[in-house]
C-alpha positions as CSV (number, residue, x, y, z in Angstrom):
1,M,0.0,0.0,0.1
2,C,1.3,3.5,-1.0
3,C,2.1,6.2,1.9
4,R,0.4,9.4,1.2
5,R,3.1,12.4,1.5
6,R,2.3,14.8,4.1
7,V,2.3,18.4,2.8
8,T,4.0,20.7,5.5
9,R,2.8,24.3,5.4
10,A,5.3,26.8,5.9
11,K,4.6,28.5,9.2
12,S,3.7,32.5,9.0
13,P,6.4,34.9,10.1
14,Q,6.3,35.9,13.6
15,L,6.5,39.5,14.7
16,S,9.2,39.6,17.1
17,E,10.3,43.5,17.6
18,L,9.2,46.4,17.4
19,W,10.8,50.0,17.4
20,L,8.7,52.6,18.7
21,P,8.8,56.7,19.1
22,G,8.2,58.3,22.3
23,A,10.3,58.9,25.4
24,L,10.6,56.8,28.2
25,S,8.6,58.5,30.0
26,V,5.6,58.6,28.0
27,W,5.4,55.0,28.1
28,E,5.9,54.8,31.6
29,S,2.9,56.9,32.4
30,L,1.0,54.7,30.2
31,G,1.9,52.0,32.6
32,F,4.6,50.0,31.1
33,D,7.2,48.4,32.7
34,L,10.7,49.6,31.2
35,R,13.8,47.8,31.1
36,A,16.8,48.8,29.2
37,N,15.1,51.5,27.1
38,G,12.5,49.0,26.0
39,F,9.8,46.5,27.3
40,V,8.8,42.9,26.7
41,I,4.7,42.6,25.5
42,G,3.7,38.9,24.9
43,E,6.5,37.3,22.6
44,V,7.3,40.9,21.3
45,A,10.7,43.0,22.5
46,C,9.7,46.5,22.3
47,S,12.5,49.3,22.0
48,V,11.3,53.0,22.5
49,G,12.8,56.4,21.8
50,E,13.0,55.9,17.9
51,P,12.2,58.7,15.4
52,A,9.7,56.5,13.6
53,A,7.9,53.1,13.8
54,S,9.4,49.7,12.2
55,W,9.6,46.2,12.9
56,S,11.3,42.8,12.5
57,F,10.0,39.5,11.8
58,R,11.3,36.0,12.5
59,G,10.7,33.6,10.0
60,V,10.7,35.5,6.7
61,H,10.3,33.5,3.7
62,G,12.3,36.3,1.4
63,E,14.4,38.8,2.0
64,A,13.5,41.5,4.5
65,A,12.6,44.8,2.9
66,T,11.1,47.7,3.3
67,V,7.1,47.8,3.4
68,G,6.0,51.2,2.3
69,A,8.0,53.5,4.8
70,I,8.5,51.1,7.3
71,E,11.6,49.8,8.0
72,T,11.6,45.8,8.0
73,R,14.1,43.8,9.2
74,R,14.7,40.0,9.6
75,S,15.3,38.7,13.2
76,A,17.1,35.3,13.9
77,A,16.5,35.8,17.4
78,S,14.4,33.3,19.8
79,P,11.0,34.3,21.0
80,A,11.4,37.1,23.6
81,S,11.3,35.9,27.2
82,P,8.2,36.8,29.0
83,A,8.6,40.1,30.9
84,V,10.2,39.8,34.5
85,A,7.3,41.7,36.0
86,A,4.1,42.4,35.3
87,H,3.3,45.6,33.6
88,P,1.4,48.2,35.9
89,N,-1.1,48.6,33.6
90,G,-2.0,44.8,33.1
91,A,-1.0,44.8,29.6
92,T,-0.3,40.9,28.3
93,K,0.0,41.2,24.7
94,I,-0.4,43.2,21.6
95,D,-3.7,42.7,19.9
96,H,-3.1,44.2,16.4
97,V,-0.8,46.8,14.8
98,V,-2.7,49.3,12.4
99,V,-0.9,50.1,9.3
100,V,-2.2,52.7,7.0
101,S,-1.3,52.8,3.4
102,G,-1.9,55.4,0.5
103,A,-1.6,51.9,-1.8
104,P,-2.9,49.3,-0.2
105,A,-3.0,46.9,-2.6
106,R,1.0,47.4,-3.3
107,T,1.5,47.4,0.6
108,T,-0.6,43.9,0.3
109,E,1.9,42.5,-1.8
110,Q,4.6,43.8,0.3
111,L,3.6,42.0,3.2
112,E,2.5,38.6,1.1
113,S,6.2,38.7,-0.1
114,L,7.5,38.3,3.7
115,G,5.4,35.2,3.8
116,L,2.3,36.9,5.4
117,V,-1.1,35.4,4.4
118,G,-4.1,37.9,4.5
119,K,-7.3,36.7,6.4
120,G,-10.1,38.9,5.2
121,L,-10.7,41.9,3.2
122,R,-13.6,44.1,3.6
123,T,-15.0,47.5,2.6
124,L,-15.6,50.2,5.6
125,C,-17.5,52.7,3.1
126,S,-18.5,53.0,-0.3
127,G,-17.9,55.8,-2.8
128,V,-15.1,57.8,-3.9
129,A,-13.9,57.8,-0.4
130,S,-14.1,54.2,0.3
131,Q,-11.6,52.4,2.7
132,S,-10.4,48.9,2.6
133,Q,-9.3,46.8,5.7
134,S,-7.4,43.6,5.5
135,F,-6.0,41.3,8.3
136,F,-2.6,39.4,8.3
137,W,-1.6,36.7,11.1
138,T,2.0,37.2,12.5
139,G,1.9,34.8,15.7
140,D,-0.6,36.0,18.1
141,V,-0.6,39.5,16.8
142,L,-2.6,40.9,14.1
143,I,-2.0,43.6,11.4
144,E,-4.6,45.4,10.2
145,L,-4.0,47.3,6.8
146,V,-6.2,50.3,6.3
147,G,-6.2,52.3,3.1
148,P,-8.5,53.8,0.2
149,T,-9.9,51.5,-2.3
150,M,-9.3,54.0,-5.1
151,V,-6.1,55.2,-5.5
152,A,-5.1,58.2,-8.0
153,G,-1.5,57.4,-9.6
154,Q,0.9,54.6,-8.9
155,D,3.2,56.7,-6.4
156,R,1.0,56.6,-3.3
157,D,2.9,53.7,-1.5
158,D,3.3,55.6,2.1
159,A,2.5,53.0,4.5
160,F,3.1,53.4,7.9
161,I,2.5,52.0,11.4
162,W,-0.2,54.2,12.4
163,G,-1.3,52.6,15.8
164,I,-0.8,49.6,18.2
165,T,-3.5,48.0,20.5
166,F,-2.8,46.1,23.5
167,V,-4.8,43.5,25.5
168,V,-5.5,44.2,29.0
169,P,-7.4,42.0,31.2
170,D,-9.8,44.9,32.7
171,F,-9.6,48.7,32.6
172,D,-8.8,48.8,36.5
173,R,-5.2,48.9,37.0
174,L,-4.9,50.7,33.8
175,N,-6.9,53.5,34.8
176,D,-4.9,53.3,38.1
177,V,-1.7,54.3,36.4
178,A,-3.0,56.1,33.4
179,G,-6.6,57.3,34.1
180,G,-5.7,60.8,33.2
181,L,-4.7,60.1,29.6
182,L,-7.7,57.9,28.8
183,S,-10.8,58.0,26.9
184,Q,-13.8,56.7,28.4
185,P,-14.5,53.0,27.5
186,K,-16.4,52.2,24.7
187,Q,-17.9,49.0,22.9
188,A,-15.1,47.6,20.5
189,V,-16.2,46.3,17.0
190,Q,-15.7,42.8,18.2
191,E,-18.8,41.6,20.3
192,G,-18.2,41.5,24.2
193,R,-14.9,43.6,23.9
194,R,-14.5,46.9,25.1
195,I,-11.5,49.5,24.2
196,I,-9.7,52.6,25.5
197,T,-7.9,55.0,23.8
198,V,-5.0,57.2,24.9
199,T,-6.1,60.8,24.6
200,G,-3.4,62.4,26.1
201,D,0.6,61.9,25.7
202,N,0.6,59.6,23.0
203,P,4.0,58.9,21.3
204,P,4.5,61.5,18.7
205,G,3.1,59.8,15.1
206,L,1.4,56.8,16.9
207,K,-2.1,56.3,18.4
208,I,-2.3,54.0,21.3
209,A,-5.4,51.9,22.6
210,F,-6.1,48.9,25.0
211,M,-9.1,46.3,24.5
212,T,-10.2,43.5,26.8
213,P,-9.6,39.9,25.9
214,H,-11.5,38.0,23.0
215,I,-14.6,36.4,24.3
216,R,-14.1,32.7,23.9
217,A,-17.2,30.4,23.2
218,S,-17.9,27.9,26.1
219,G,-18.0,24.3,24.9
220,G,-21.5,22.6,24.3
């Protein structure tokens, strides 16, 4: 009897590092425990004080290259070790990184060239001002790509990291350390989740938000 060969699919690249703008004092005021000019959140090591946000991935299938205006590096490092101490704000991981692009189709091609696979595409509104929204999993972090569906010209490839949303179990600890910098909580798009945005002292050029965890359906 002949054996069926098992097909092994390549794993998706894993987001391993983020270089982020903003002084140490800004990130500390938001309740992050900084060590040596950075912090670890989930399996992602974050360095702060950078001029612009950029990233690094493990397991990139092709040569690492620029994605729009985002400097993109290949990381050979092992997954980041868990943070030595819990962050005062209670954050446990990054939920998603928002990338805004003037030419989302081209940015999609650049992300796919790294080995990332799109997991959905939707149109946020209709007409000339319509926006597309697509998603790419990289480890347990989602990349959300947003941009216009109608692009005039071929030179609008100004993709950049616009924002980052962190997961917190609840908003109590977050409000204890950063309450004066936060909006009122509101219902998130995902059912059962709530979101708070930073209204004061955002790192320059970057929007920060916090969300409660996904609600897992109980087994029947």
